C-alpha positions in Angstrom: 65.4 56.6 55.9 61.8 55.7 57.0 59.3 55.9 54.1 57.0 58.2 56.1 59.8 60.7 56.8 60.8 60.6 53.1 57.3 61.3 52.0 56.9 64.1 54.6 60.1 65.8 53.4 59.0 65.4 49.7 55.7 67.0 50.5 57.2 69.9 52.4 59.7 70.6 49.5 57.0 70.4 46.9 54.9 72.9 48.9 57.9 75.3 49.1 58.5 75.0 45.4 54.8 75.7 44.5 54.9 78.8 46.8 58.0 80.1 45.1 56.7 79.5 41.7 53.2 81.0 42.3 51.6 78.0 40.7 48.1 78.5 39.2 45.6 75.8 39.4 46.7 72.8 37.3 43.5 72.6 35.3 43.7 76.1 33.9 47.4 75.8 33.3 47.0 72.5 31.5 44.2 73.9 29.3 46.3 77.0 28.3 49.3 74.8 27.4 47.1 72.4 25.4 45.6 75.3 23.5 48.9 76.9 22.8 50.4 73.6 21.6 47.4 72.9 19.4 47.7 76.3 17.6 51.4 75.8 17.2 50.9 72.4 15.6 48.3 73.9 13.3 50.7 76.7 12.3 53.5 74.2 11.6 51.2 72.0 9.5 50.1 75.0 7.4 53.7 76.0 6.8 54.6 72.5 5.7 51.5 72.3 3.5 52.3 75.6 1.7 56.0 75.2 1.4 57.2 75.9 -2.1 58.6 72.8 -3.9 62.3 73.1 -4.5 64.3 71.4 -7.2 66.1 69.2 -4.6 62.8 67.9 -3.3 61.6 66.9 -6.8 64.6 64.7 -7.6 
């Protein structure tokens, strides 16, 4: 298949998928994901830091 045809088909399919998904602008989406991931990591860190020490962990 000619590279130009392959690229055109890829771009057309990508546009169809974006339309079906109702994609928001990438910058806002990336920022929201980064914020959510950051807070999740903070929560996990706090849970690990405040975990009670068990007898199995001491030995």
